[in-house]
C-alpha positions in Angstrom: 37.2 14.2 82.0 37.9 16.8 79.1 35.6 17.4 76.1 37.0 18.7 73.1 35.8 19.5 69.3 38.3 19.4 66.4 38.2 20.3 62.8 41.4 19.1 61.1 44.7 20.2 63.7 42.6 22.7 65.4 41.0 21.6 68.6 39.1 23.5 71.2 38.5 22.2 74.7 35.0 22.7 76.0 33.8 23.1 79.4 34.0 19.6 81.5 31.0 21.3 83.1 28.8 20.5 79.8 26.4 17.4 79.7 24.9 15.4 77.4 21.5 16.2 77.8 19.9 13.8 75.2 22.0 11.0 75.9 19.0 8.7 76.8 16.8 10.0 74.7 18.0 8.0 71.4 17.1 4.7 70.3 19.2 2.8 67.8 16.1 1.2 66.0 13.7 3.0 64.1 10.5 0.9 63.8 6.8 1.9 62.0 3.8 -0.1 63.0 0.7 0.0 60.3 -2.7 -2.1 60.1 -3.9 -3.3 56.9 -7.6 -2.8 56.0 -7.8 -6.8 57.1 -6.6 -5.7 60.6 -3.4 -7.5 60.2 -0.7 -5.6 61.9 2.6 -4.9 59.7 5.8 -4.0 61.5 9.0 -2.9 60.0 12.1 -2.2 62.1 15.6 -1.7 61.3 19.0 -0.5 62.8 19.2 3.6 62.7 22.7 4.4 60.9 23.8 7.8 62.7 21.9 10.7 63.4 21.8 10.3 67.2 21.7 13.7 69.0 24.4 15.0 71.2 23.3 18.3 72.9 25.9 19.5 75.0 24.7 22.6 77.8 25.3 24.1 80.9 23.4 22.5 84.1 22.8 25.8 85.3 23.9 29.6 84.9 26.7 28.8 87.4 28.6 26.1 85.0 30.0 25.3 81.8 31.4 28.9 80.9 33.4 29.3 78.1 35.9 32.1 76.8 35.0 34.0 74.1 37.8 32.9 71.9 36.3 29.5 72.3 32.8 30.7 71.2 34.4 32.6 68.1 36.0 29.3 67.0 33.0 27.4 67.3 30.5 30.0 65.6 33.5 30.0 62.7 32.8 26.0 62.5 29.0 26.5 62.7 29.0 28.8 59.9 30.2 25.9 57.4 27.7 23.9 55.9 28.1 20.4 56.6 31.4 21.0 58.7 32.4 17.7 59.9 34.1 17.7 63.6 35.7 14.9 66.0 34.0 15.2 69.3 35.7 13.7 72.0 33.2 12.8 75.0 33.4 10.5 77.9 36.8 9.1 76.2 35.3 8.2 72.9 35.7 10.0 69.4 32.4 10.7 67.2 32.1 12.2 64.1 29.8 14.8 64.2 28.1 18.0 62.6 25.9 20.4 63.7 22.0 20.0 64.1 21.3 23.6 62.3 17.4 22.4 62.0 17.3 22.4 65.8 19.4 25.5 66.3 22.8 24.4 65.9 25.2 26.4 68.1 23.8 29.5 70.6 25.9 31.5 73.1 25.1 34.4 75.4 27.5 36.1 77.6 27.6 35.6 81.3 28.3 39.3 81.7 27.3 41.9 79.2 30.3 44.3 78.5 30.1 46.9 76.1 33.9 46.3 75.2 34.3 42.4 74.5 37.4 40.7 75.1 38.5 37.2 74.4 38.5 36.5 78.1 34.8 37.1 78.6 32.7 34.3 79.5 30.0 33.1 77.7 27.0 30.2 78.5 26.6 28.1 75.2 24.5 25.1 73.7 26.0 23.0 71.2 23.4 21.0 69.2 25.5 18.3 67.4 24.7 15.0 65.4 26.5 12.0 65.2 27.2 10.8 61.5 
């Protein structure tokens, strides 16, 4: 199934070999528990509204490669503070922004060439947050 990221009319197709590494590390409920001076327990709980992390990364160095032109577009979007994007993942659309506090976006060439061209391959990690 394809993975796409879009801003307005511009859509990039990401490698389908990327996986959502923190899909099961998030709970939709926020809860705190405190003891009072008398020893009673005070529990506060509420549904979380937004903020679910979506980290897309390759499973290893042999998968999830993306071309330089896609990397350039992602880098341009990551350079815009608060850039809202539409992520289509597992057949579901989600509105996301970059998680800059966690590194946001990083990409490294699979093979380093002195003369970079749009068809060079990169490994990338996208750290997004559903809003």
